[in-house]
C-alpha positions in Angstrom: -110.1 96.0 26.2 -107.8 96.1 23.2 -105.8 98.9 24.6 -105.3 96.8 27.8 -104.1 93.9 25.7 -101.7 96.0 23.7 -100.3 97.4 26.9 -99.9 93.9 28.3 -98.0 92.7 25.2 -95.8 95.8 25.2 -94.9 95.2 28.9 -94.2 91.5 28.1 -92.0 92.4 25.1 -90.0 94.9 27.1 -89.6 92.5 30.0 -88.4 89.8 27.6 -85.8 92.1 26.1 -84.7 93.3 29.5 -84.0 89.9 30.8 -82.7 88.2 27.7 -81.2 85.2 29.4 -84.3 84.3 31.3 -86.4 84.9 28.2 -84.2 82.7 26.1 -84.5 80.0 28.8 -88.3 80.1 28.8 -88.4 80.0 25.0 -86.0 77.1 25.0 -88.0 75.1 27.5 -91.2 75.7 25.5 -89.5 75.2 22.1 -87.4 72.1 22.6 -90.3 69.6 22.5 -91.9 71.6 19.7 -88.6 71.4 17.8 -88.7 67.7 17.9 -92.4 67.6 16.8 -91.7 70.1 14.0 -88.7 68.2 12.7 -90.6 64.9 12.9 -93.6 66.3 11.2 -91.6 67.8 8.3 -89.4 64.7 8.0 -92.5 62.5 7.9 -94.3 64.6 5.3 -91.1 64.8 3.2 -90.5 61.1 3.3 -94.1 59.9 3.1 -95.8 59.5 -0.2 -99.5 59.3 -0.7 -101.1 56.6 -2.9 -100.8 58.7 -6.1 -97.2 59.7 -5.4 -96.2 56.1 -4.6 -97.8 54.8 -7.8 -96.2 57.6 -9.8 -92.8 56.8 -8.4 -93.0 53.0 -8.9 -94.9 53.0 -12.2 -93.6 56.2 -13.6 -95.2 56.8 -17.0 -96.7 53.3 -17.1 -100.3 52.7 -16.2 -100.3 49.7 -13.9 -98.5 46.8 -12.2 -100.1 43.4 -12.2 -99.1 40.1 -10.6 -100.6 36.6 -10.1 -102.1 35.4 -6.8 -102.7 32.0 -8.3 -102.8 31.7 -12.1 -106.2 30.9 -13.4 -108.1 31.2 -10.1 -110.6 34.2 -10.2 -110.3 36.5 -7.2 -112.2 39.4 -5.7 -109.9 42.3 -5.2 -110.9 44.4 -2.1 -108.3 47.2 -2.1 -107.0 49.2 -5.1 -104.6 51.8 -3.7 -101.4 50.0 -2.9 -98.8 47.6 -4.2 -100.1 44.5 -2.5 -103.9 44.7 -2.5 -106.2 42.6 -0.3 -108.3 40.0 -2.1 -110.4 36.9 -1.6 -110.2 33.7 -3.6 -110.6 30.0 -3.5 -107.2 28.9 -2.1 -107.9 25.2 -2.7 -108.3 25.7 -6.5 -104.8 24.9 -8.0 -105.7 27.0 -11.1 -104.2 26.7 -14.6 -101.5 28.2 -16.8 -102.2 31.7 -18.1 -100.4 32.9 -21.2 -99.1 36.4 -22.0 -101.6 36.5 -24.8 -104.5 36.1 -22.4 -103.2 38.9 -20.3 -102.8 41.2 -23.3 -106.3 40.2 -24.4 -107.7 41.6 -21.2 -106.0 44.9 -21.7 -106.8 47.8 -24.1 -105.6 47.2 -27.6 -102.0 48.4 -28.1 -101.0 47.6 -24.5 -97.5 46.4 -23.6 -96.3 44.4 -20.6 -92.7 43.9 -19.3 -91.6 41.6 -16.5 -90.9 43.5 -13.3 -90.5 43.1 -9.5 -91.6 46.0 -7.3 -89.2 44.9 -4.6 -85.5 44.1 -5.1 -86.0 41.2 -2.7 -88.3 39.5 -5.2 -85.3 38.7 -7.4 -83.2 35.6 -7.5 -80.4 35.5 -5.0 -76.8 35.1 -6.2 -73.5 34.7 -4.4 -71.0 37.2 -5.5 -67.4 38.1 -4.6 -67.1 41.1 -2.2 -64.0 42.9 -0.9 -64.3 40.8 2.3 -65.2 37.4 0.8 -68.6 36.5 -0.5 -72.0 38.1 -0.2 -75.5 38.0 -1.6 -77.3 40.3 -4.1 -80.4 39.9 -6.2 -80.4 39.5 -9.9 -82.9 40.3 -12.6 -82.9 39.4 -16.3 -84.7 42.6 -17.5 -84.1 43.6 -21.1 -83.1 47.2 -20.5 -83.5 47.9 -24.2 -87.2 48.0 -23.5 -88.1 51.6 -22.7 -90.7 50.5 -20.2 -88.1 50.4 -17.4 -86.9 53.9 -18.0 -90.5 55.0 -18.1 -90.7 53.4 -14.6 -88.0 55.7 -13.3 -84.8 53.8 -14.0 -82.0 56.3 -14.0 -78.3 55.8 -15.1 -76.1 57.4 -12.4 -73.1 56.3 -14.4 -72.4 54.4 -17.6 -75.0 53.0 -20.0 -77.2 50.0 -20.7 -75.6 46.6 -20.6 -74.5 44.9 -23.8 -74.0 41.2 -24.3 -72.3 39.7 -21.2 -72.5 43.0 -19.3 -74.5 44.0 -16.2 -75.6 47.1 -14.5 -75.5 47.4 -10.7 -77.7 49.4 -8.3 -76.0 52.2 -6.4 -76.3 50.2 -3.2 -74.9 47.1 -4.8 -72.0 49.0 -6.3 -71.1 50.5 -2.9 -71.5 47.1 -1.2 -69.2 45.4 -3.7 -66.8 48.2 -4.2 -67.3 48.2 -8.0 -67.6 50.9 -10.6 -68.2 51.1 -14.3 -65.6 49.0 -16.1 -65.0 46.6 -13.2 -65.9 43.0 -13.2 -68.8 41.5 -11.2 -67.8 37.9 -10.2 -70.9 35.6 -9.7 -69.8 32.6 -7.7 -73.1 30.8 -7.5 -76.5 31.1 -9.1 -77.7 32.1 -12.5 -75.0 33.9 -14.6 -72.0 32.3 -12.8 -68.8 33.9 -14.0 -67.3 37.4 -14.5 -69.3 40.2 -16.1 -68.2 43.7 -16.8 -70.2 46.5 -15.2 -71.5 48.9 -17.8 -73.5 51.2 -15.6 -74.7 52.2 -12.2 -78.5 52.5 -12.0 -81.2 53.6 -9.5 -84.9 53.1 -9.2 -86.3 56.0 -7.2 -88.6 53.7 -5.3 -85.8 51.4 -4.1 -82.6 53.2 -3.2 -81.2 50.6 -0.9 -81.8 47.5 -3.0 -78.7 45.5 -3.9 -79.3 44.1 -7.3 -77.7 43.5 -10.7 -79.5 43.5 -14.1 -78.2 41.6 -17.1 -79.3 39.3 -19.9 -77.5 36.3 -18.3 -79.7 36.3 -15.2 -83.0 34.4 -14.8 -85.8 36.3 -16.6 -88.5 35.6 -14.0 -90.1 38.5 -12.1 -93.0 38.8 -9.5 -95.2 40.6 -12.0 -95.5 42.9 -15.0 -95.4 46.6 -15.7 -98.3 47.6 -17.9 -98.1 50.4 -20.5 -101.5 51.1 -22.0 -102.6 53.7 -24.7 -105.5 54.8 -22.4 -106.2 54.6 -18.7 -107.2 51.2 -17.3 -110.9 50.9 -16.6 -112.6 48.8 -13.8 -113.8 46.4 -16.5 -110.2 45.8 -17.6 -109.2 45.3 -14.0 -112.0 42.8 -13.3 -111.0 40.9 -16.4 -107.5 40.6 -15.0 -109.0 39.5 -11.6 -110.7 36.7 -13.5 -107.3 35.4 -14.6 -106.1 35.4 -11.0 -104.2 38.7 -11.2 -104.2 41.6 -8.8 -104.1 45.1 -10.3 -102.4 48.3 -9.0 -103.3 51.0 -11.5 -102.9 54.8 -11.3 -106.4 55.3 -12.7 -108.1 53.2 -10.0 -106.4 54.5 -6.9 -109.6 56.2 -5.7 -111.6 53.1 -5.9 -112.9 52.4 -2.3 -112.0 49.3 -0.4 -114.7 46.6 0.0 -115.5 43.6 2.1 -113.6 42.6 5.3 -110.6 44.8 4.3 -112.7 48.0 4.6 -113.9 47.0 8.1 -110.5 46.1 9.2 -109.0 49.3 7.8 -111.5 51.4 9.8 -110.8 49.6 13.0 -107.1 49.9 12.7 -107.4 53.7 11.9 -109.5 54.2 15.0 -106.9 52.5 17.2 -104.0 54.3 15.6 -105.8 57.7 16.0 -106.4 57.0 19.7 -102.8 56.0 20.3 -101.4 59.1 18.4 -103.8 61.3 20.3 -102.7 60.0 23.7 -99.0 60.4 22.8 -99.7 64.1 21.7 -101.4 64.7 25.1 -98.4 63.3 26.9 -96.0 65.6 24.9 -98.2 68.6 25.5 -98.3 68.0 29.2 -94.5 67.6 29.2 -94.1 71.0 27.5 -96.5 72.7 29.9 -94.9 71.3 33.0 -91.4 71.8 31.7 -91.9 75.5 31.0 -94.0 76.2 34.1 -91.1 76.8 36.5 -89.6 79.5 34.4 -92.8 81.5 34.5 -93.4 80.7 38.1 -90.0 81.8 39.2 -90.0 84.8 36.9 -93.3 85.9 38.4 -91.8 85.6 41.9 -88.8 87.7 40.9 -91.1 90.3 39.5 -93.3 90.4 42.6 -92.1 94.0 43.4 -93.0 95.1 39.9 -96.5 93.6 40.2 -96.9 95.2 43.6 -96.0 98.6 42.1 -98.6 98.0 39.3 -101.2 97.1 41.9 -100.4 100.1 44.1 -100.9 102.3 41.0 -104.3 101.0 40.3 -103.8 97.8 38.2 -106.5 95.2 38.8 -105.7 91.5 39.4 -107.1 90.7 36.0 -104.7 93.2 34.3 -101.8 91.7 36.2 -102.8 88.2 35.1 -103.1 89.5 31.5 -99.5 90.9 31.7 -98.1 87.5 32.8 -100.3 85.5 30.3 -99.1 87.9 27.5 -95.6 86.8 28.3 -96.7 83.2 27.9 -98.3 83.9 24.5 -95.2 85.9 23.4 -92.8 83.1 24.4 -95.1 80.5 22.9 -95.2 82.2 19.5 -91.4 82.8 19.5 -90.8 79.2 20.5 -93.1 77.9 17.8 -91.5 80.1 15.1 -88.0 79.1 16.1 -88.9 75.4 16.4 -90.6 75.3 13.1 -87.8 77.2 11.3 -85.0 75.0 12.8 -87.0 71.8 12.3 -87.7 72.5 8.6 -84.1 73.6 8.0 -82.8 70.4 9.6 -85.0 68.3 7.4 -83.9 70.3 4.3 -80.2 69.8 5.2 -80.7 66.1 6.0 -82.9 65.1 3.0 -80.2 62.9 1.4 -79.8 60.9 4.6 -83.6 60.8 5.1 -84.1 59.3 1.6 -81.5 56.7 2.2 -83.1 55.8 5.5 -86.6 55.4 4.1 -85.2 53.8 0.9 -86.9 55.9 -1.7 -86.8 59.4 -3.2 -89.0 62.1 -1.6 -91.4 64.3 -3.4 -89.5 67.4 -2.3 -89.2 69.3 1.0 -92.6 69.4 2.7 -93.6 70.7 6.1 -97.0 69.1 6.8 -98.6 72.6 7.2 -101.6 71.3 9.2 -99.3 69.9 11.9 -97.1 73.0 11.9 -100.1 75.2 12.2 -101.3 73.0 15.0 -97.9 73.4 16.7 -98.4 77.1 16.7 -101.7 76.5 18.4 -100.1 74.1 20.8 -97.3 76.6 21.5 -99.9 79.3 22.3 -101.9 76.9 24.5 -98.8 75.6 26.3 -97.5 79.1 26.7 -100.7 80.2 28.3 -101.0 77.0 30.4 -97.4 77.3 31.5 -98.0 80.9 32.6 -101.4 80.3 34.1 -100.3 79.3 37.6 -97.7 82.2 37.6 -100.4 84.6 36.5 -102.8 83.6 39.2 -100.0 83.8 41.8 -98.9 87.3 40.5 -102.5 88.6 40.7 -102.6 87.8 44.4 -99.4 89.5 45.3 -99.3 91.1 48.7 -98.3 94.7 48.0 -96.8 95.4 51.4 -94.7 92.2 51.6 -93.5 92.6 48.0 -92.4 96.2 48.4 -90.6 95.5 51.7 -89.0 92.4 50.4 -90.4 90.2 53.1 -92.1 86.9 52.7 -95.4 86.3 54.6 -96.3 83.2 56.5 -97.2 80.3 54.2 -100.6 78.7 54.7 -101.0 75.0 55.1 -101.2 72.8 52.1 -103.9 70.3 53.1 -106.4 71.8 50.6 -103.9 71.2 47.8 -103.3 67.6 49.0 -107.0 66.7 49.1 -107.6 68.6 45.9 -104.7 66.8 44.2 -105.9 63.4 45.4 -109.4 64.1 44.1 -108.0 65.1 40.7 -105.8 62.0 40.7 -108.8 59.8 41.5 -110.9 61.5 38.8 -108.1 60.8 36.3 -108.0 57.1 37.2 -111.8 56.9 37.0 -111.7 58.8 33.6 -109.1 56.3 32.3 -111.2 53.3 33.3 -114.4 54.8 31.8 -112.5 55.9 28.7 -111.1 52.4 28.0 -114.3 50.6 28.8 -116.4 53.0 26.6 -113.6 53.6 24.1 -114.0 57.4 24.4 -110.8 59.2 23.4 -111.4 62.5 25.4 -111.8 60.5 28.6 -108.6 58.6 28.0 -106.7 61.8 27.3 -108.3 63.4 30.3 -107.0 60.5 32.5 -103.4 61.4 31.5 -103.9 65.1 32.1 -105.7 64.7 35.4 -103.3 62.2 36.8 -100.3 64.5 36.2 -102.1 67.6 37.4 -103.3 65.7 40.5 -99.7 64.6 41.3 -98.5 68.2 40.8 -101.2 69.5 43.1 -100.1 67.0 45.8 -96.5 68.1 45.5 -96.6 71.1 48.0 -98.1 68.8 50.7 -95.5 66.2 50.0 -92.7 68.8 50.3 -94.2 70.0 53.5 -94.2 66.5 55.0 -90.7 65.7 53.6 -89.3 68.9 55.2 -90.0 67.4 58.7 -87.5 64.6 58.0 -84.7 67.2 57.9 -84.2 67.0 61.7 -82.5 63.6 61.3 -80.2 64.8 58.4 -76.9 66.7 58.3 -77.0 70.5 57.9 -76.9 70.8 54.1 -79.7 68.3 53.3 -81.7 69.5 56.2 -81.5 73.1 54.8 -82.5 71.9 51.4 -85.5 69.9 52.6 -86.7 72.7 54.8 -86.2 75.3 52.1 -88.2 73.2 49.7 -90.9 72.9 52.3 -90.8 76.6 53.1 -90.5 77.9 49.5 -93.0 75.5 47.9 -94.0 78.1 45.4 -90.7 77.7 43.6 -89.9 74.1 44.4 -93.2 72.6 43.3 -93.1 74.0 39.7 -89.5 72.8 39.4 -90.5 69.3 40.5 -93.5 69.5 38.1 -91.0 70.2 35.2 -89.1 67.0 36.0 -92.3 65.1 36.5 -93.6 66.0 33.0 -90.4 64.8 31.3 -90.0 61.6 33.3 -93.7 60.8 32.8 -93.3 61.0 29.0 -90.0 59.1 29.1 -91.3 56.3 31.3 -94.6 55.9 29.3 -92.6 55.6 26.0 -90.0 53.3 27.6 -92.8 51.0 29.0 -94.4 50.8 25.5 -91.1 49.8 23.9 -90.3 47.3 26.6 -93.7 45.7 26.5 -93.5 45.4 22.7 -90.1 43.8 23.0 -91.3 41.3 25.6 -94.4 40.6 23.5 -92.1 39.7 20.5 -90.0 37.5 22.7 -93.1 35.7 24.0 -94.4 35.0 20.5 -91.0 33.6 19.4 -90.8 29.9 19.4 -87.7 28.3 20.9 -86.1 25.2 19.4 -82.6 25.5 20.8 -81.1 27.4 23.7 -79.6 30.9 23.4 -76.2 31.0 21.7 -76.6 27.5 20.2 -75.0 26.9 16.8 -76.1 24.5 14.1 -74.7 23.5 10.7 -77.2 22.2 8.1 -76.0 20.4 4.9 -78.7 20.2 2.2 -78.8 17.8 -0.7 -77.9 19.9 -3.7 -77.2 17.2 -6.1 -78.9 16.9 -9.5 -80.5 13.6 -8.7 -81.8 14.9 -5.3 -80.9 11.5 -3.8 -79.4 12.0 -0.4 -78.2 8.4 -0.3 -75.7 9.2 -3.1 -74.3 12.3 -1.6 -70.8 12.2 0.0 -71.8 13.6 3.4 -68.4 12.8 5.0 -66.6 14.9 2.3 -69.0 17.8 2.9 -68.5 17.5 6.7 -64.7 17.4 6.2 -64.8 20.6 4.2 -67.1 22.4 6.7 -65.1 21.6 9.8 -62.0 23.8 8.9 -64.2 26.7 8.1 -65.9 26.5 11.5 -62.6 26.1 13.3 -61.2 29.1 11.5 -63.6 31.3 13.4 -64.4 29.3 16.5 -61.4 27.2 17.3 -61.8 23.4 17.9 -65.4 22.3 17.6 -67.4 19.1 17.7 -70.1 18.3 15.2 -72.9 16.4 16.8 -75.2 14.7 14.3 -78.9 15.3 14.9 -81.6 13.3 13.2 -84.3 15.3 11.4 -87.3 13.2 10.2 -89.2 14.0 7.1 -91.6 12.2 4.7 -89.7 10.2 2.1 -90.3 10.6 -1.6 -93.7 9.5 -2.7 -94.6 9.2 1.0 -92.8 5.9 1.1 -95.4 4.2 -1.1 -94.3 1.9 -3.9 -94.1 3.6 -7.3 -96.8 2.4 -9.8 -95.7 3.3 -13.4 -99.3 3.1 -14.5 -100.5 5.6 -11.9 -100.2 9.2 -13.2 -101.1 10.7 -9.9 -98.6 12.4 -7.6 -98.8 12.0 -3.9 -98.4 14.2 -0.8 -98.8 13.2 2.8 -99.0 15.4 5.9 -98.9 14.6 9.6 -100.8 16.6 12.2 -101.2 16.4 15.9 -104.9 16.1 16.8 -106.4 17.1 20.1 -109.0 14.7 21.7 -112.6 15.9 20.9 -113.2 17.0 24.5 -110.1 19.2 24.4 -110.9 21.1 21.1 -111.5 24.8 21.5 -115.1 26.0 21.2 -114.1 28.7 18.7 -113.4 26.1 15.9 -117.0 24.9 16.0 -118.7 28.2 16.5 -120.5 30.3 13.9 -118.1 33.1 12.9 -119.8 34.3 9.7 -120.3 37.9 10.9 -118.2 40.2 13.0 -120.6 40.1 15.9 -120.7 36.3 15.9 -116.9 36.2 15.6 -116.5 38.5 18.6 -118.9 36.4 20.6 -117.0 33.3 19.7 -113.7 34.9 20.8 -115.3 36.1 24.1 -116.5 32.5 24.7 -113.0 31.2 23.9 -111.6 33.4 26.7 -113.7 31.5 29.2 -112.9 28.1 27.6 -109.9 26.4 29.2 -109.3 24.5 26.0 -108.7 27.7 24.1 -105.0 28.4 24.6 -103.8 28.4 21.0 -101.7 31.2 19.5 -100.9 32.0 15.9 -97.7 30.1 16.2 -99.7 26.9 16.9 -101.1 27.0 13.4 -97.8 27.5 11.6 -96.2 24.1 12.4 -95.8 21.3 10.0 -94.6 17.9 11.0 -91.8 17.8 8.5 -88.1 18.0 9.4 -88.9 17.1 13.0 -86.0 16.6 15.3 -85.7 13.3 17.1 -83.3 11.3 19.2 -82.9 9.2 22.3 -79.5 10.6 23.2 -79.9 12.3 26.6 -77.5 15.1 25.5 -79.5 16.0 22.4 -82.8 15.6 24.2 -81.6 18.0 27.0 -80.3 20.5 24.4 -83.6 20.7 22.5 -86.0 20.5 25.5 -84.1 22.1 28.4 -85.0 19.1 30.6 -82.7 17.8 33.3 -82.5 15.3 36.1 -85.5 12.9 36.6 -87.6 14.7 34.0 -84.8 14.1 31.4 -84.6 10.5 32.3 -88.4 10.1 32.0 -88.4 11.9 28.6 -85.6 9.5 27.3 -87.6 6.5 28.5 -90.7 7.7 26.7 -88.8 8.2 23.5 -87.1 4.8 23.8 -90.6 3.2 24.3 -91.8 4.6 21.0 -93.2 7.8 22.3 -92.9 11.5 21.6 -92.5 14.8 23.5 -95.1 17.4 22.8 -95.5 21.0 23.7 -99.3 21.0 23.7 -100.7 19.7 27.0 -104.2 19.4 25.7 -103.2 17.0 22.9 -102.4 14.3 25.5 -105.2 12.0 26.4 -106.0 10.9 30.0 -104.1 7.7 29.5 -100.9 9.6 28.3 -101.2 9.1 24.6 -101.2 11.5 21.7 -103.1 11.1 18.4 -101.1 11.7 15.1 -103.2 12.0 12.0 -101.9 11.3 8.5 -103.5 12.8 5.4 -102.6 11.3 2.1 -103.6 13.5 -0.9 -103.4 12.6 -4.6 -103.1 15.1 -7.5 -103.6 14.5 -11.2 -101.1 15.2 -13.9 -102.2 18.9 -14.1 -101.8 19.4 -10.3 -105.5 19.4 -9.4 -106.2 17.7 -6.1 -108.4 14.6 -6.3 -110.4 15.1 -3.1 -112.4 11.9 -3.5 -109.1 10.0 -3.4 -107.9 11.6 -0.1 -107.1 9.2 2.7 -106.7 9.7 6.4 -105.4 7.5 9.1 -104.4 7.8 12.8 -101.9 6.3 15.2 -101.6 6.8 18.9 -98.2 6.8 20.7 -97.1 7.5 24.3 -96.4 11.2 25.0 -94.8 13.5 27.6 -95.5 17.2 27.9 -92.7 19.7 27.5 -93.3 23.3 28.4 -95.2 25.3 25.8 -92.8 27.5 23.7 -90.2 24.8 23.4 -89.8 22.4 20.4 -90.3 25.2 17.9 -93.3 25.5 15.6 -93.7 21.7 15.2 -94.3 21.3 19.0 -93.1 17.8 18.6 -89.9 15.8 19.4 -89.7 12.3 18.0 -88.2 9.1 19.2 -86.8 6.8 16.4 -89.4 4.2 17.0 -92.3 6.7 16.7 -90.7 8.1 13.5 -90.5 4.6 12.0 -94.2 4.0 12.9 -95.1 7.2 11.1 -93.1 6.2 8.1 -90.7 9.1 8.4 -87.0 8.9 7.5 -84.0 10.8 8.7 -81.8 12.8 6.3 -84.3 12.8 3.4 -83.2 16.3 2.4 -80.0 16.8 4.3 -78.0 16.4 7.5 -78.0 18.7 10.6 -75.3 19.1 13.3 -75.0 20.8 16.6 -71.8 22.8 16.6 -70.3 22.6 20.1 -67.2 24.1 21.6 -65.4 27.3 20.6 -66.2 30.9 21.5 -68.7 32.7 19.3 -69.7 36.4 19.2 -72.0 38.2 16.8 -69.2 39.1 14.4 -68.0 35.5 14.1 -71.6 34.3 13.7 -72.2 36.7 10.9 -69.0 35.8 9.2 -69.8 32.1 9.4 -73.3 32.6 8.1 -71.8 34.4 5.1 -69.0 31.8 4.6 -71.5 28.9 4.7 -73.8 30.2 2.0 -71.9 28.0 -0.5 -71.6 24.6 -2.1 -69.5 21.8 -0.7 -68.5 18.3 -1.9 -68.2 19.3 -5.6 -71.6 21.0 -5.6 -73.5 18.1 -4.1 -74.2 19.9 -0.8 -75.3 23.4 0.1 -74.1 24.4 3.6 -75.9 26.7 6.0 -74.8 27.9 9.4 -77.2 29.3 12.0 -76.5 31.0 15.3 -79.4 31.1 17.8 -80.0 34.6 19.2 -83.3 35.4 20.8 -82.3 38.8 22.0 -83.4 42.0 20.3 -80.5 44.4 20.8 -82.2 47.1 18.7 -85.2 47.3 21.0 -83.0 47.4 24.1 -80.8 50.2 22.7 -83.9 52.0 21.5 -85.4 51.9 25.0 -82.1 53.2 26.4 -82.0 55.9 23.7 -85.6 57.1 24.5 -84.9 57.0 28.3 -81.5 58.7 27.8 -83.0 61.5 25.8 -85.8 62.1 28.4 -83.2 61.8 31.1 -81.1 64.5 29.5 -84.2 66.8 29.2 -85.0 65.9 32.8 -81.5 66.7 33.9 -81.6 70.0 32.0 -85.0 70.8 33.6 -83.6 70.0 37.0 -80.5 72.1 36.5 -82.4 75.1 35.1 -85.1 75.0 37.8 -82.5 74.6 40.5 -80.5 77.5 39.0 -83.5 79.7 39.0 -84.3 78.8 42.6 -80.7 79.5 43.7 -80.8 82.8 41.8 -83.9 83.7 43.7 -82.2 82.8 47.0 -79.2 84.9 46.3 -79.9 87.3 49.1 -80.4 84.5 51.6 -77.1 82.9 50.6 -75.3 86.2 50.9 -76.8 86.6 54.4 -75.6 83.1 55.3 -72.1 84.1 54.3 -72.3 87.3 56.3 -73.2 85.4 59.5 -70.2 83.0 59.1 -71.4 80.0 57.0 -68.6 78.2 55.4 -68.2 78.8 51.6 -68.6 75.1 50.8 -72.0 75.0 52.5 -73.6 76.9 49.6 -72.3 74.3 47.1 -73.6 71.4 49.3 -76.9 73.2 49.8 -77.3 73.7 46.0 -76.4 70.0 45.5 -79.0 68.8 47.9 -81.6 71.1 46.5 -81.0 69.6 43.1 -81.3 66.1 44.6 -84.6 66.9 46.2 -86.1 68.3 43.0 -84.7 65.4 40.9 -85.9 62.7 43.3 -89.4 64.1 43.8 -89.8 64.8 40.1 -88.5 61.4 39.0 -90.6 59.6 41.6 -93.8 61.3 40.8 -93.1 61.3 37.1 -92.7 57.5 37.2 -96.1 57.2 38.8 -97.6 59.5 36.1 -95.8 57.5 33.4 -97.2 54.2 34.7 -100.7 55.7 34.6 -100.2 57.1 31.1 -98.9 53.7 29.9 -101.9 51.9 31.4 -104.2 54.0 29.2 -102.1 53.6 26.1 -101.7 49.9 26.7 -105.4 49.4 26.5 -105.5 51.4 23.2 -102.7 49.1 21.9 -104.4 45.9 23.0 -107.9 46.8 21.6 -107.3 45.7 18.0 -105.6 42.5 19.3 -108.1 41.3 21.8 -110.8 40.1 19.3 -108.5 37.6 17.5 -108.4 33.9 17.8 -105.9 32.2 18.1 -105.1 34.6 20.8 -102.6 37.3 20.1 -100.0 38.2 22.8 -101.2 41.4 24.4 -99.0 44.2 25.8 -98.3 43.5 29.4 -96.9 45.1 32.5 -93.2 44.4 32.1 -91.2 47.2 33.7 -88.1 48.7 32.1 -85.7 48.4 35.1 -82.9 50.0 33.2 -85.0 53.1 32.6 -86.0 53.2 36.2 -82.4 53.1 37.2 -81.5 55.9 34.8 -84.4 58.1 35.9 -84.4 57.4 39.6 -80.7 57.1 40.2 -78.6 58.4 37.4 -80.5 61.7 36.9 -80.3 62.8 40.6 -76.7 61.8 40.8 -75.7 63.6 37.6 -77.7 66.7 38.7 -76.1 66.7 42.1 -72.6 66.4 40.6 -73.4 69.3 38.2 -74.7 71.5 41.0 -71.6 70.8 43.1 -69.3 71.6 40.2 -70.9 74.7 38.9 -72.3 76.5 41.9 -70.1 79.3 43.2 -68.9 78.9 46.8 -68.9 82.6 47.7 -71.1 85.6 46.9 -70.6 89.3 47.6 -72.8 90.7 50.4 -75.8 92.7 49.3 -77.8 95.3 51.1 -81.3 94.1 51.9 -84.2 96.1 50.5 -86.2 97.8 53.2 
């Protein structure tokens, strides 16, 4: 047996060396997807840090990082292995002040704490001068004379620690501001206003892209503390800190297991992620198998005479199959080795860019050996699977036909059709069962069986399509009939395109569905491309009635017109609760007051989930299941975020139409409701049968320490006329006020500032970004802070990402089409020479090649799209599984189709392939003597 195997591999090696071009092509087809996987695996392992490495990079030589959830409120910490641990606590308890001495008393004797923020975004923002105007960076008041920060990894890339009046900048901030050591940082607004010399450029290895400055003139606050202890922190120390309301991230407690709801949630998410990754791997493997299959199939057909000679000299069918499969193994190993070597080398060369992309230093070049070893296994498996069909075909070679160079009569393909339909049906059934029972192998099998079923149906489809040729001109008629006659070569070529298109369409549909899902969860307050200017009261007295709003408006208008041209500022009333809730101030009453308005549904319209027992996971799931059957349960997470504060209101038809999208008779009716003291609401179930909505006011009192006096809480209700506006409009508040309704609620316009619609002028993304930067400044002698907003609901990143994914797959599909067609044309070289010998025009060969390419591309893209939709259907269920047991209901992944991707795959790829075939195919060939 081993001698036979050695012989097979020796033959495979010599055959590969003899036909170097074809061998390189087979290795490339096998290796390209593996190269992407090897590169991604190495890049991921290089960039990814485990819990211990993350803690070591952020904390350095320090023991822990601690921060308050709510000072003085004991908490139960559920996770211990990351920066922001999960915990449970009494959120209604306002807590108490906790001193540094209490913190140190909970730590081992000799411990030291230093203020620190893990993220640069936790600092205080400051407006600074940039080469192009003004910009924002974060500032920290760390005392860099404290060695705790250098123990945490602070590195001076240039210069030294700041002295009095000096600052150090992060590398990213220095590049953004165009400053170096010795230059001056100009702070226009915020703590530390003025010019400060830059003494150094620094870097925290855990935050390479953070734009921040550190200096003694900046505010000293931070989100938490670095902790340096003389001995490792114990669980008792951590629990003592939990009692003070602090979370703990310690290097000595990283292995502490998660507890409570967080542990259950973590397991469920890991199961869903594992299923999704597994299904994606299955799609990629199928892509590789189908992509490399044509090279082996056509190679086996070209070696038919060789196999016939082997058979004539006594080789058994099993030995011939072994020879072909040995070639698959050889090419698979070579492809894996080349892919892994190139992938790791690319990551090594691109490590600086990779670190900038992920925003932290890596732990060194790593290759994720488990995945790379798995890639070798995948390469062997895909090499074998790719060569399997060719091996079976070669073992059945007709010795007489092969040695005489004649092709026998092709048998009908009905058995392939029925077999393919059966396999396709089995795949669909496996997918349904796998999703229902949540069995990963069944879901993966659905993807595999669906693609194999379509591949098996391909010969029959080609046979039927060839009959359409009688209505077509000569070149396409020849192409269709040749595809139908020579299905052994055309079907694998179509399968190659099918595999690539299936993967591309599945990924494109995932990205498209995710993009649509994000858009559906986004609340709209204004139409696309709207512009607003908001002026906030920034005065020391915080008294809007004393602010010179006209002066601020006069300063803002030229800035707008500088970018947009002539504009109109349309004032918009935004209603808020006045100071002290509008109640008279009693100097003898030491309590402080807060009031909140909420929209209340009638009792008969309240969702059953809110009154159900959800104390356990089983009961919670039962409540969610019941909610799906309850027509009153239509709430989403957005419905819980709204707060009836700064609510827009007006009776001006233009403003009402702008904020609601109403027009015609509906707009007239809405204005009438607002004028009659009513409101517009975006929650249909909040409106009673008689057209009223209930608004509930909660008045809360707090003592001088900030503790809520629950016994003093007061509630009251009012009812006003209401009109329904389509859900999704009116923003998170879901309410649009009329002035009369606002007065009845005790709300006032302009409590905190003024808002304007900016109308007129042409705006683009660049102008909008410039204005947003320009308006992050003070106006009217510091009394007003101005903010500009441009409404853009589109997600260009997701659109271009979808195009990139589709384009990459389209390039691979185009390459597979070109290679497969080239191999087929090479196989037909004798037939083309014969055509020339009997008088066919030279251009006929070019047109014939073009139409052959079109046939392969269209069939492959069409069947691949069907396979991609089936693959997405399975992955979609895996994506939706962790979302379907939540209430308020999450938006699930839907069936939105990426029409741009369809156009690229179904139109652009065939057209590009046809143009390439027409351009690169030779019109004439020398005649060749036929083998007899």
